[in-house]
N, C-alpha and C positions, 0 to 999 in steps of 0.2 A: 507495499500500500503507498504511496508515494505520500512524503509525510510535505503536511501546509500548515498547521499554525501548533507553535511549542511554546514556552516560557524555561529562561536560560530563571536561577537564584541565586547569587552570591552576592555577600554585600559590601566582599569589595569588586570597585569599577570594573578599575581595568579586565578579573576575571569572566566577572558577561564579556565585557565588553572583548574578547579574546575569544569564547567562544560565541557569542555570538558571529562572532567569524567568519567563522567557519558555520556556521549555516545561512550565510547568504543565498543562497539558491531555495530556500525553503519560506514561500509566502508572506506570511504573518512570524515577528520572528517579538515574543510578547520579552519582558527584563521585569524583573521582585527584587529589592535591595535585600527584601529578609521572611524573615518563615510568614509574618499578617503577610502583609504581600501578599506572597503568590497566595494564600490562603484566602487572602478576599477578588484576588485575579482572575484562578480559579473555580469562582461562587457562577460574576457573575459571567466568566465564558459557557459555565454551563448555562446558565436561564439567556443565554443569548442565542442559546439555540447554534452555538462555536464554539464547542470545546477543544481543550486541549487534548493533540496528539498524542503531546511528550512532554515534561517535565525532566532538566533537569535538576538538581536538588545536588546544593552544597548543605555539608555535613552542619558544619560548629558552624554559627550569627550568631546573633544580638536578638536580643528582645525573643525571639522563637526558634528554635533551630530547627535543621530541614526536618531533622527526626519529629518532634512534637505539628513539624509543619505536613508528611507528609502523612502520620496518623489520624490530621484531623479533615483532609486531602481523599483517605481513604472510606472514615466515616462518614463524610459525605455522601458520599459512589452509594454506601452503603443503604444512609436511606430513604438515598431515589433509591432503591433495589438495584444498580445499573449491572448489567451482568457481565463478565471478565472481559467478555472481547470490547463491550464499549469502555475498559473503563484506565485510564493515560497509560499510559505505564512510563515508571519513573525510572532513572538512573540517580543512582546518588551521587555526587562529587566528592569527595572527600582526599587534605590531604594527612592524615593518617590510615597510612598504613599497616595496622595493626590486623587480625586472622578477629580480634575479637570486637573491638569498630564496623568492619565493615558488615558479620558478622549480625550484630545489633542492630546495625544500616536495619541489613536483606528482608530480615524475620520482622520485625516491630515496621516497621512498615511497607511492607513485601512489595519493594522494589524490584527493578526486574531488570538495573546490574548495576556495575559501577561503576569510577572509571577512578586514577587515581590522580591525588595536581601534581603538575602543573599539566594539563594534558594538550594529545597534541592531535592533530587534523585526523593521520588517519584511522589515532581509539578512533574520536567517535564514532567518524565516521563505520566504521567495524563491528564500533557496539549495539549505533544503529541500527545496523541493516541483519543485524543478530535475533533483534528486537523485531524485524518483518518490520522493515520499516526503511521508508526511500528517499537519497533526499532531492530535492530534480534537480 
C-alpha cells in the first residue's frame, strides 16, 4: 500500500526535520513536538476521515513520552473498535539501544517496529517497506 499520510514525533527539531526529509515523497508528512501533540494530531486525523497510516514516535520526550502517547493512540483505536488492519503502524524511535527499552516499547505500545537513532534513510525506507507500506 502506498504511504500517503504519516506523523513524525520527536522533541528534537533537527531530528524531526531529518526524518521528514527522508519522507519527502509522501504527500502528507505532519510533525509533532511531544507525545501530547501527537495524540491530539492523531485524534484530529481520525475525526477528519484522513487517518495516519504511519507514526514515527520517539520514546524519550518531555511532557508525554512516546510510550505514553503510543498507549493513548492504541486506547483510542480500541474505543473505536478499529480492526487490526485499520490501526496505525507505529515505528518507535530510540537513542536507547538497550533490549529492555526496546522490548518495553514494542510490547506496551504494540508498535510495529523500532529504529535506533541516528536513523539512516535506507533503514527508514526498509522498515517502512517491511510494514507493507511503500514510499511514493
